[in-house]
C-alpha positions, 0 to 999 in steps of 0.5 A: 697193681691190680688197678693198673692191670685193669686199665691196661686190659681196658686200653687193649680192648679199646684198641682192638675195637678201634682196629676192628672199626678201621677194618670194617671201614676199609672193607666198606670203602672197597665195596663202594668202589667196586659198586661204583665201577660196575654201575659206571660200566652198565651206564656206559653200555646203556648209553651206547645202546641208546646211541644206536637206537637214535641212529636207527631212528634217524635213518627211519626218519630220513626214509619216511621223509623221502616217502612223504616227498614222493607222495607229495609229488604224486598228489601234486600230479593227481591234482594237476590231472584233476584240474585238467579234466575239470577244465576239459569238462567245463569246456565241453559243457560250455560247448554243449550249451552253445549247441543247445542254444544254437539248436533252439535258435534253429527251430528245434524248440518248436511246439511239436518238439517241445511237447515231445521233450516232456512226454513218453509215447504210448506203446507202438501202434499197428501203424508204426509196425513192430511188436507190442512193446514200450517205445524208448526215445531212441526208437524215434527217427530224427527225420520223423518227429512225433506230433503233439496231441491236441489235448496237451494244452498250450506248449508255447506257454508251458514251463520246462524242466531245467537242462542237466548233464550226467557225469559217469565215472568208471573206477575200473578203467578211469573213464569219465563219460558226460551224458546229456539226457535228451528232452530233459529226462533220464531214459536210458537202457544202461545199468543203474549206477551209484557213481553218477554225478548230475550238474545243471548245464547252465547256472542261469537255467538251474532249477526253479520249481520244486515239488514238496511231498510229505508223509500224511498225518504226521504233525512233525513232518508237516511242520518241517515241510512248512519250514522248508517251503518258506525257506525255499521261497524266501532264500532261494526264490523257488516256485514251490508246488504242494499236492492239492490236499496238502495245499488246502490243509496247510494254506501256505501263502506263495505255494502252488498246486494243480486242480485236476488230473489234466492240469497235473498232466501239464504241471508235472513237466515243470517240476525240476526237483522233488523233495520228500519228507517221510520214509520209503512209502513216501518215495513210492508215492512220489513215483506214482504221481509221475506217470511218465518220467520222474525228476530227481527226488531228494528224500529226507528220512522221516519215516520208519524205513530208510532204504531210499531216504539217506538224508537227515532233515536237520541239515536241510539248508546245506543239503538243498543248497548243494542240490540247487547249486548242482554237482551232486551224486545220483542213484539211478533206479529203474522203473518197470513199465506195464502195459495191459492189453484187453482180450478181444470180446468178439470175432470181429475184434479178434481179427484186429491187431491187439495193440489197438486195445492196449491201455496207457503204460503203467510205471512201477518203481517196486514191482508188478503183481499179477494174481488171481484177485478174488478168485479161489482157483489158481491162475495159469500164466504164459510167460514170454520174454522178447516173444520167446516162451519161458514157462507156464505158471500155475500159482496164486500169481507172479511178482515181477520186481525191479532191483529197488522192489527186491527188498519189498514184497518180493523179499517177503514172498521169498525172493532174492535181493538184487543190487540196483546196479544190475539191469534186469 
C-alpha cells in the first residue's frame, strides 16, 4: 500500500513539472510573438524613412543636373566667344603683318630707319631744344627721322631682332589690347604688368638668335648651359651667342661671340632672346650687358635667390620650345635711366648749355645710388622732379630704386617694397 502511495506522489510531481514546462513554453511563445511584432514595426518605419531620403536625393540630383546643364551652356558660350576673339586677333595680326611688309616695301626699311629701329638716342641736345631729359621714341617727329651715326657699322648687312606683338588683357573691364612695339623694342611709359602675352608676328620671322648667359665658377651650371646650347643648335637650328670669356672657356663648336665693345654694339641688336642660368644676380648682369633696350629674358633658377628666375631647368626643352613657338606671358620691368652731366670747369664753359656735357645714359634695373664715395663728410643733394624742387638731402647718399630693385639694396637700407605693376 505504501509503495502505491509513493508511486502516486511521483506521478503527481511529474505531472506538475510537465504543467510548469507547458506554461513556460506558452509564455516564451507569447514573448516571441510580441518581439516579432515590435521588430516588424521598427523595420517598416525605417523603410519609410529610407524611401523619403531616396526621394529627397532624387530631387537634389535633378536640381544638380539642371545646374550642370546650365553651366555647360555657359561654357559653350564662353568658348565660342573665345574662338571669335582669337579669330579676330589672328586676322588683325595678319593685317598688321601685311602693313609691315608694305611699309618695308615702301622704303621704311632704309639704312637710316634700320639704324634708328635698334638704338636709343642720347639725351636731348640744345639743338633740339627742351630741357635735359631722356628721349623716348614717341618724342620723335615722323617727318624728321633721326640720322644714323657714321660709326654704327653697316646697317645694310646687320641682322635684326624678330618682330613681335604684345597682347594685354585687363581683368577689370575684359578689354584686350594688341600692341606692336615700334622698332622691335619695348619702350613704353605704361605701368609694368604681369598679364601681358607676347607672340611673334610672323612664324617664319620668329627668333633665330639666342644669347646664353651663365653664373660663373659653377661647373653644374656650365654643363647645363652646354647641353642647352647644343640642343638649341641641333634641334631648333638657332644661332647661339656666348660671352667672350665663356666662349673661350667652353670652346663649344658652332657658338658665336663678339670681339670688343664696338662689335657688341652691333651684335646686341641681333639678339632675339636671352636665356640666363643662375640667380637674380645673373639677370642683373644680363641687364648691364644691354646698354639700350633688352630683349626678352628667360631665366632658369640655378642660384640662391629667385625673385626673377621662375623656371626649373629640368624641363628646359618644353619651356624653350614654347618660348620659340610664341604665345608666352611676360613680366614687364622698368629700368631707370641715369644721365650724368659734368659741371663746367671754367666761366666760358658755364655760359654753354650744360646738356653739351651730358654723358651717355646709364640703364639700371635695380637702383641708382648717389653717395659720398670715399669722402668722410655728408653730401648735400638738391632733388628735383620735372624741374620742380622737392627737397634738399644731407646724408651719406640717396638710393633711387625701381620696383624690381625695391627688394634689394633699398630694402636693406630700410626702404619699402613696391609691386612691379606700379609706375614710379
